[in-house]
N, C-alpha and C positions, 0 to 999 in steps of 0.2 A: 522572508529574509530581509525585507526593508526595515523591519523593526529592530534589526541588529545593527543598523548603521548609526555611527556616532557622529561623523562629520560628512555632510553632503557637499559636493562641489558646486560651484556657481560659475556661470559664464553668461555675460551680457544680462545680468539680473535674473537669470532663470536657473533653477535647480537642475543640476545634471546628475552624474552618477555618484555613488558613495565612494568616499576616499578612505575612511577607516571604519572597520567593523568591530563589534564587540565579539571577540572570539569565543568567550565562554557561552554567551547566548546562542551564537551560531552553532557551536558544537552540540548544544542541547537540541536545537531544531533539526540538525542533520542526523541525530541519533533517534530522536522520537518519531520522526516521520516514517522511516522504514519499519520501525517496530509497530507502529500503528497500522500500516498497510498490511504487514504480515499477519498481525492479529485478526484483522478484519477478514482476510483471505482464509485463515484457519477456521474462523467461525462459519463462514459460508461452506467450506469443505465439509465440516461436520454436519451441517444442515443437509447437504446433498447426500452424504453417506447414510444419514438417517432415513431419508425418504426413498432411497433406492436399494435398501437392504433386501427387499423381497423381489427385486427385478430379476427376471430370467431372460438372458439374452438368447440362449439356445434352448429349444424345447427338448429337454432330456427325457421326459416321460414318453413322449411320442416316438422318439428314436429307439428307446429300449423295447418297445412293444413290436416294432416292425422288424427287428432283427431276429 
């Protein structure tokens, strides 16, 4: 977000907070970051679904034979 700053404030010769932001650049950052996080999450979700597709939580075969 600091890259979107156009004018930095100064006090006693030291740089303080940003006074003016580039709103177009900031809008891109605030849209791209959540999209990137969601995409990475979806990729890991698909990886997990792929590796647990044969996972059996309940042993159905054993329960069917005992009844």
